[in-house]
C-alpha positions in Angstrom: -26.4 -57.7 -59.2 -26.4 -56.5 -55.6 -25.3 -53.1 -56.8 -27.5 -50.0 -56.5 -27.8 -49.9 -60.3 -28.8 -53.6 -60.4 -31.5 -53.1 -57.8 -32.8 -49.9 -59.5 -32.9 -51.7 -62.8 -34.8 -54.7 -61.1 -37.3 -52.2 -59.6 -37.9 -50.5 -63.0 -38.3 -53.7 -64.9 -40.6 -55.4 -62.4 -42.7 -52.2 -62.1 -43.1 -51.9 -65.9 -43.9 -55.6 -66.2 -46.6 -55.6 -63.6 -48.1 -52.3 -64.7 -48.2 -53.3 -68.4 -49.7 -56.7 -67.5 -52.3 -55.1 -65.3 -53.3 -52.5 -68.0 -53.4 -55.2 -70.7 -55.6 -57.6 -68.7 -57.9 -54.8 -67.7 -58.3 -53.7 -71.3 -58.8 -57.3 -72.5 -61.4 -58.0 -69.8 -63.3 -54.8 -70.6 -63.5 -55.5 -74.3 -64.4 -59.1 -73.7 -67.2 -58.4 -71.3 -68.6 -55.4 -73.2 -68.3 -57.5 -76.4 -70.7 -60.1 -74.9 -68.3 -62.6 -73.2 -69.8 -64.0 -70.0 -68.3 -66.2 -67.3 -70.1 -67.3 -64.2 -69.9 -70.2 -61.8 -70.6 -70.8 -58.1 -67.3 -69.2 -57.1 -67.1 -66.0 -59.2 -68.3 -64.2 -62.2 -67.0 -61.6 -64.6 -69.0 -58.4 -64.5 -68.1 -54.9 -65.5 -68.6 -52.1 -62.9 -67.5 -48.5 -63.1 -65.9 -47.7 -59.7 -65.7 -43.9 -59.0 -64.4 -44.5 -55.5 -61.8 -46.6 -53.7 -61.9 -50.1 -52.1 -65.2 -51.2 -50.5 -67.0 -48.2 -52.0 -65.1 -45.7 -49.8 -64.8 -42.1 -51.1 -67.3 -42.4 -53.9 -66.9 -39.7 -56.6 -63.6 -38.5 -54.9 -61.6 -38.7 -58.1 -59.3 -35.8 -57.5 -58.6 -36.8 -53.9 -57.8 -40.4 -55.0 -55.5 -39.2 -57.8 -53.6 -36.9 -55.5 -53.4 -39.6 -52.8 -52.1 -42.2 -55.4 -49.5 -39.8 -56.7 -48.3 -39.0 -53.2 -48.1 -42.7 -52.2 -46.3 -43.7 -55.4 -43.8 -40.8 -54.9 -43.1 -41.9 -51.4 -42.6 -45.5 -52.4 -40.3 -44.6 -55.2 -38.3 -42.3 -53.0 -38.1 -45.0 -50.3 -36.7 -47.5 -52.8 -34.2 -45.0 -54.3 -33.0 -43.8 -50.8 -32.6 -47.4 -49.5 -31.1 -49.1 -52.6 -28.0 -50.1 -50.7 -29.8 -51.9 -47.9 -33.2 -53.0 -49.4 -33.7 -56.7 -50.2 -34.8 -57.9 -53.6 -38.0 -59.4 -52.2 -38.9 -56.0 -50.7 -38.3 -54.4 -54.1 -40.4 -57.1 -55.7 -43.4 -56.6 -53.5 -43.1 -52.8 -53.6 -43.2 -53.0 -57.4 -46.3 -55.1 -57.2 -47.9 -52.5 -54.9 -46.8 -49.6 -57.0 -48.0 -51.2 -60.2 -51.4 -51.8 -58.7 -51.7 -48.2 -57.5 -50.4 -46.9 -60.9 -52.9 -49.1 -62.8 -55.9 -47.7 -60.9 -54.4 -44.2 -61.2 -54.1 -44.6 -64.9 -57.7 -45.6 -65.3 -58.9 -42.9 -62.9 -57.0 -40.2 -64.9 -57.8 -41.5 -68.4 -61.4 -42.8 -67.8 -62.6 -40.9 -64.8 -63.3 -44.2 -63.0 -61.7 -47.6 -62.3 -62.9 -50.7 -64.2 -63.7 -53.5 -61.9 -64.5 -57.1 -63.1 -64.2 -59.8 -60.6 -67.2 -60.6 -58.4 -67.3 -63.4 -55.8 -70.6 -65.2 -55.8 -70.2 -67.1 -52.5 -69.7 -64.0 -50.2 -70.9 -60.4 -50.2 -67.7 -58.7 -51.5 -67.2 -55.7 -53.7 -66.3 -56.2 -57.4 -62.6 -55.7 -57.9 -59.8 -55.7 -60.5 -56.2 -56.8 -61.1 -54.8 -53.6 -59.7 -56.7 -54.3 -56.5 -55.2 -57.8 -56.4 -51.7 -56.4 -56.9 -52.2 -53.8 -54.1 -53.4 -56.4 -51.7 -50.6 -58.8 -52.4 -48.1 -56.0 -52.1 -49.5 -54.7 -48.8 -49.8 -58.2 -47.2 -46.4 -59.3 -48.3 -44.7 -56.0 -47.1 -46.5 -56.3 -43.7 -45.2 -59.8 -43.3 -41.7 -58.8 -44.3 -41.8 -55.9 -41.8 -43.1 -58.2 -39.0 -40.4 -60.8 -39.7 -37.7 -58.1 -39.7 -38.9 -56.9 -36.3 -38.6 -60.4 -34.8 -35.0 -60.8 -35.9 
């Protein structure tokens, strides 16, 4: 499965799995919270927030800019994978798909709803409310930075 086709198929399957999971969880949480479900403890709580900006309340009400930015980043990431199918590692593909799925999840909500639905709020620190897409984006970015740093030390 080290062929270009195998890697491309892996990329597509992983991307679709994470994107569909993200959208399903977001929809489930939205309907649960708005339907009266509550969860709260010392560590975190579920709360629904309409986010019209990006992370940490940057670019509030910049929907068009954030849509264009997400499309450009997704396009560049997809092109990178396709161009480098011969030499890219499976773990790189895996974390790029996580990053892409997170970006695409937020993009989908921003296009369809006009905002991003955020749910998770930490009670023990002052931190913005976030969603599954944000978690995927952060995992993807952190893992890819580590992979890049480890490649440079070899």
